[in-house]
N, C-alpha and C positions, 0 to 999 in steps of 0.2 A: 716155575709155574706161571704161565702167561695170563691167566684169568685174574679178574679182580672183582671186588664188591665195593661200590660206592653208595653210601646211604645218604640220600639227598633230600633237601627241603624245597618244595615247590612254591613256598610263600603262601599268603592268604587267599590268592585268587587271580589277581591280574598278572599277565605275563611280564609286565614291566617290573614286578617285584621278585622275579627269579634272578638269582645272582649270575654273573658271567661264568663263575666257576662251575655252577650246576649246569648251566647251558652247555658248556664244553663237555662235561661228563656225559650228558644225555646224547650229545652228538657222537661220542665215541662208543657208546654202549651197544652191545649186540642184543641185550635183553633188558626189559624193564619189568619189575615185579612190584606189586602193591595192591591196595584196595581199589576196586574197579573204578570209582569216580576219579581217583588220582592218576591211575594209569591212563585213563582216557584224556587227561590233560596233556599227555605227551603225544605229539603228532606222529601218526604212522609214517614210516619211510622204508625204503628198500634196505634190507639187512638188519632190521630191528624187529624182534618178536616181543609182543606185549603180553604179560601174564597177569590178568586181573583175578582177584579172589575176594571172598567175603571179609567183612571188617573184623570178624572174630577168629581169623585164621593166621594171626601174626606169626606164631612160632613155626607152623608148617611153611608159611611163606618164606620165612628167614632160612629154614633148612633147605628149601628148594633153591634159593639164591646161592647159598654156600656150595651146594652140590654142582650147580651150573658153573660156578667160578672154578671149581676143581676140574671141570671138563675143558677149561680154557676160555670160557665165555666171559665177556665184560658185562657185569650185571649192575644196573642201577636199581636200587631199592628206594621207591619214592614214598614220601609222606607229604601232606600239606604242611604249611608253616615251616617250622624247624624240626628236623628229624629227631632231635634230642629232647624235645618237649612233648611228653605223652605220645610218643610216636615210635617209628620202627627201629631207631638206633638201639634202644634198650632191648627190644625183642631179638634183634640179630645177635647181640652179645649174650643174651640168655641161651639162645640156641648154640652159640659158639662154645660157651663154657661147658655145656652138658653134652656136646655132640662129638663128632668124629675128630680124632687127633689131626688128620690132614687139613682140616679147616683152619687150624691155627697158623699154618704156614702161608695162608692167603694174604694178598695185599688188600686190606680192608680200611676204608677211609670214611669219615663222616664229614659231609659238606653242609655247612649251616645254611639255614634259610631264614626269612623274616617271619617270626612267629605271629600268630593272631593277636596275642596280647600287645606286642609292640606296634603292630599296624593299627590296632584299635586305639591304643594310647595316643599315637601320633595324630590320628584323625580328630580325637577329642581335645588335644592340647598336650598336657604333660602330667596326667594323673598319677603316673608311676615315677614321678620326679624325685621321690625320696624312698625310704625303705619300703619294700613291698614283698608279698609272697604270692605264689601261684598254686591253686588247688584244683584238681580234677574232681568234679562233683559226681562222676559216675561211680556207682557202687558195684559195677560188674567185676572188678578185680580187687576190691577191698571192701570191708564191711562199713555200713553207714555209721556205726559207732565211732570208727576212726575218723571219718570225714567230719562228723560233728565235733569231735575233740579238737581237731586241727582248726576248724572254723572258729570255735569258741576261743581258743588260745591266741589265734591270730587277731581276733577282734580285741581281746584284752590287751595284747601287745601293741595295739593301735597301728598295725600295718595297713597300708593300702593292699587290696586283694584283687587278683585276676582269677576268674572262674572259667574253666573249660567244661564243656559238656554239661551245661546246667540243667537241661530239661529235654526229654524226648517222649515219644508216645508210649514207650515201654517203661519209662521212669517219670511219670507225671507228678509225683508227690515230692521228689527230692528237693526241688528248688523252693517249693513252698516251705518245707522244713528248714531249708537254708535261711530263708527270710525270717522265719520265726526265731532262729538262733541269733541272727544279727540284731533283731529287735530287742532281744533280751540283754544284749551286751552294748549296743550302740544307740546314740541319740537318733530320733526320727529325722533330723535334718541332714544326716549323713548322705553324701552324694553317691549316686549309683549311675553308671553309664551302661546302656544296653547297645552294644555295637554288633549289628547283624550284617553278615555277608560283606565284610570290609573289602574294598578294592574291586568289587564286582558291580555290575549294573543294578543289583538289588540292594546295594548298601543302604543302611539306615543307622543313624546315630541318635540315640534318645537319652537325654539327661534328666533324671528325676531325683527325688529324695527317697530315702529308705521308707519314710512314712507313706509315700505314694506308690511305691513299687508293688507290682502284682506278679504272680507266677507266669501269667500268660504273656508277659513282656519278653520272655526268653524262650528260645528253642535250640535245637542242636547246631544251628548256624550262627548262634549268638555267643559273643564273648562278653562276659559281664565284668565290669571293673567297679569295685567298691572303694571309695576314697577313705583315707584316714580322717581323724577328727580335724586335721589341719587343711584338708583339701578345699580349694576355693573354686568358685565359679565366677568368671568374668562375663557379665551380661553385655551384649552389644546388639546392633541392628542385625548382623549376620548370626550364624549359630554361636551359642555361648562357647567360651573356652574354659576348660577345666584343668587345674594344675595343683600339684602338691608342692609347697615350698621346700627348698633344699635344706633349710635349717630349722631347728627346734629351739625355742627360747629356753 
C-alpha cells in the first residue's frame, strides 16, 4: 500500500517554527486535510489538493484522510502547534480503532510540532521550568465538573499550569469560573501569563497576578500559563522574565 498518513504540527504561527521534518512531509503530500485556517497555512502548489473543514469535524476529517491513504494518496493531516496536544493525532487514532480493518495496514506517523505552551513559555522566560500540567478549558468534549476537579487538584498539588482554549464567544463564562477556582486555592500574588498569538505579528505577552487577572484578558488565541507558588518574576528595563526554579527546598 503506497499511501500514507502523516499527522503533522504546524507550530504556533510563524513559518520559522515549522520543523524541517514537517516541511518535508508537506512537500511530499498529495493531499492536506485539516481545519480551514490550518489548511490555509499550507501554500497551494501543483499536485496538492487542500481539504479544509469545520473545527468540529475531527472524526470525519480523520476518516477521510485514512480513506484517501487507502487509495494510494499521501495525506498530511495538519494541526496547529503539536498534533498530539489537544489536536488531530488522537482523533485519527480514535477513527482508526473504530474503523475499517484496512486502515490498520497504513503507514501512519505523527510528526511533532512546537506547541503553543512551549512557545509561550519561551517568550515569557521559563515558567514551565519545573513540574507542570496542561488543561484544555473547553467543555465541548468533557463536562465542566471534570475541568473544575482537575483545576482544583492541580492547584492543590502546586503545579504550574498551561491552559488551552480559555475563552470564546460561545464559552464566555468558563474562564471566569477558572479564575474563581484558582482564587479559592491560590494566593492572589500567583503569577499569570497571558500569551496571545505567539510568533505572529499580533503577538502580545502580558504578565499579571491572579488578583489582577480578569476574564477579558483571554480569548481563543491566548495561551494562559499560571505559575506555581515558587514561580518568580525578574523585573528589568525590558519585558520581565518569568521562571519557575528547578528545585524545591
